[in-house]
N, C-alpha and C positions, 0 to 999 in steps of 0.2 A: 504493499500499499505505499502512495505518497503522503507526506505528511507526518505528524506525530501521533495521531490517533485514528481510529478506525471511524467512520463515518455513522452518525445515528440515522438508522433509517426506521422508517414505518413501511411494512408490507402490507398490502390489501390484497394480495394474489398468494393462495396456497402454494402454487408451483414456485414463486418467487421465494417464499420463505424457506421451502425446503432447499432451494439452491443457494440461497445466501447463507444458511447455515453450512453446506457443506463446504463454502468458500471461507468458513470461519468468521462470519459477520453475523452477529446476534441481533436480530431487529429489537428496536426499542418498544415496539407495539406491531400487534398482528390482528388479523381477524378471527373470529370464533370458528371458522372453517380450517384455519392453519393448524398443521401438527406441530404443536409446541412441546412434544414430548423430551425434547433436548433443550427447551428453554424455560426451566422452571422461573416461576415469578414474573415472566414477560406478561404486559396486560394486553387484554383484548380490546379493541375500538370498534366494535358492532360487527356487521357482517360485509361480504364484498359488496352488496347492493344498497346497503344502509349503513355506513361507516360514521361514527360519532365525530364530525369534523371539528366541533369545539375541543374536543379531547385530543385529536391530532394535533391542532394548532398550538395546544398549552404544552404539549411535549417538546416542540421546537425543533423537531428533526432536520437534519441536512438534506434529506432526500425521503419522498414519499413514492414507492414504486406501485404501480397501477398497470392493468391490462384492459385493452378496449373491448375484450371479449365478456369479462367479468365484473368490472366496475363501470358506473353510471357517469355519463358525460358532466352532469350538473354537479355531482360530487366533486369531479376532477375540477372543473371550474370555480366551486366555492374554496377549495384548497388552495388554488393558484391566486384566487382574490384576496386569501389571507397572507398572500406572501412567501408560500412554500414553494420549494423546487419540486418539480415532479418529473417521474420518467416512466413513460407509458409503453409497454411492450406489446407489439402484435405478432401474434403468432397464427399462422394459418395451416402449416405443415411442418414436418420434420426438418424440411430444407431451411426453414426459417430460425431453427433453434440455435444453431452455431453464430450466425451474425448477431440475432438479439441477443444472446447471452454477452457476446464480445462487446456490444454498445452497452450493454448493462455494466460489466465489468470495467470498461473504460470510464464511464460516468463515476464509478464508485472510487476510482483511482488504483485499481489493480495495475500491478506492473505489465501484467501479459494477459493474454486470454487462457483462462483456465483450461487443462486438458480435458476436462469432461464437458466442454461446451456444446457439444452437439452429437448426433448419431454416430457420424463418421465411422471409421473402423471397418472390419469386414462387414460384408452384408449379412443381413439376418439369414438363418437358414430356411430353407425352404421347407414349409410345413408338410408338403405332400410328397417331395422329391422333384427332380429336375425333369422339366417338360410336363409334369402331370398339371391337370386342371386346379385353379386355384379354389378352395372350399368357398361357398357363397354363405354370407353370413347376415343375419338381422340383429341389429344391435338397438335393442329399446334403452332410452335413456331418461324415460319418465313413464308414468302410468296414471291414468286419469286426468288428462286424456293420456293416450299412448303417444310417444315421440320417438324419433329416431334422428338421423343426422344424414345429411348428403355429403358430396366429395370436397365441398368449399370448407371443410373443417379440418382442425388437427386431428380428432379422433380417426378420420377417414384416412388420414395420411399414415397414421400409426398402424392400422388395419393394412394398408397397401404395402407398408415396408415390411410387414409380418407375413405377406403372401396371402392376404385374405381379401375377397371381393366383397363389397357392401352393396346389398341388394337395392339399397335407396340412394344409391351414389348420384344418381341421375335426377333427382328431384330439384325442383326451383328452388324452393326454400331450404335453408340452412338446417333447420330443425323441424322437419314436416310433422304434423299429426298423422296419425295412421290409426289402424285396428289390427287385430290379431288375424283377422280372416284375410284382410289386403296383404299383411306380412307374409301369411302361408302361401297366398297365391304367386308368389315371387320365387316360391319354390326354394327357400334357402337350405343349405346341407346342416347349419347350425345356428341355434340363438346364442350370441354372446351377452351374458347378463351381468353388466357391471355392477360393482358394489357403491358406485355413486355415479352422477348425481342423486339419482334415487337409489335407494339401498335395496336393490333386488337380492332376495336371499332364497333359501330352501322353500320357504312358504309360497314362493311364485314358481317354483319348477313345474308343477303339475298345469298350470294355466298357459305358461310359455311353450310349454310341451306340445301344445295343439299346432306350433308353427313348425317345428324341428326339435331335434335332441339339444338339450340345455347344457352349456358350459359357463359356469361362473368364472367372471375374471376380475382383476384389480381394477376398479374404475380409474385410480390414480395412474396407471399404466396407460390406460387409453387417453386420459384427458389432462393430466398435469405432464406441461412441458418442462425442460430444463436438464438438470444433470441426471436425472433419471432415463431420460429420453433413450439413449443407447440401450440400455439393458432393459428398458420396457419392452421395446421391439423384439429384443431377443428372448424374452420372458414369454410373450406373447406367440411368437414363432415355434417355441419348444412346446408350450401348451398345446398350440394346435397339432403339431408335429405327432403328439401322443394321441390326441382323438383320432387323426388320420389312420394312424397305425392299429387303433383298436377297431376302426370301422371295416 
C-alpha cells in the first residue's frame, strides 16, 4: 500500500467485502449481507438496497465501494453529495473481473494488481468431456415469482465458463420472470438451485424436480465476483462433471 496507513473503506457489496479481506483490508463497515466471519466487531450499515447513509457519513471513510448491480443510484448520489469518495464497480462477465479488481486495487493504493484478480489461469475443466454437448441448465434465482437470468449477467458468464448452457440465455430481460412449466418446456438437463439470492434448499427439491434433476450449488460461486471467481468456475465445473459422470 502507498502511504502510512490502510484506507478506511466502507463496502456496500458482499463480493467486494470478501475481496477486500483477501487483500488484507478490513472494511470499517459493511452491509448485513456481507460475510463478516473474519471481521469481528465490524458494524453493519443496512443492506445493499437501503444503506444507512447518515451512519456511513459519520464514519468518515476514505472510500465507499459500490456496485451498479446491487446498489441504488440514489444512495450513491446521497453519499457523493455528502462529500464521500465512491468507487463503483461494474461487472457483467468473468472477463470484467480482472480489470475491475485492478482498478479497485489502484484506487486503494495497492502497489500492483493482486494475483487473484481474475479467473485467468487454465481453462475450467469440461464438465462432460471434450467435444460433448454442454449440459443445459435452468437456474432459478427467485421464487414467487419464479425468476431466472439471461446471458447479459455475471451468473450466466460463470455458467458458460464452467461449460454449462443457460436455457434462458436468450431472453430480453436480464432477470426474466417465468414458471416451472415454461422452464420444463425448454428441456434442461439439470436445475442448478443456488443458495442465494433466494435460499433454495432441500424443501424445494420436489418442486424443482418437475423441471429436471436438481443440483444444489453455492449461490456465492454463481453471483459473487472477485477473488473467488477463478475457483468458483472450477468448483462448478467439477460439480457438473460429477453429475454428468453419474448420468
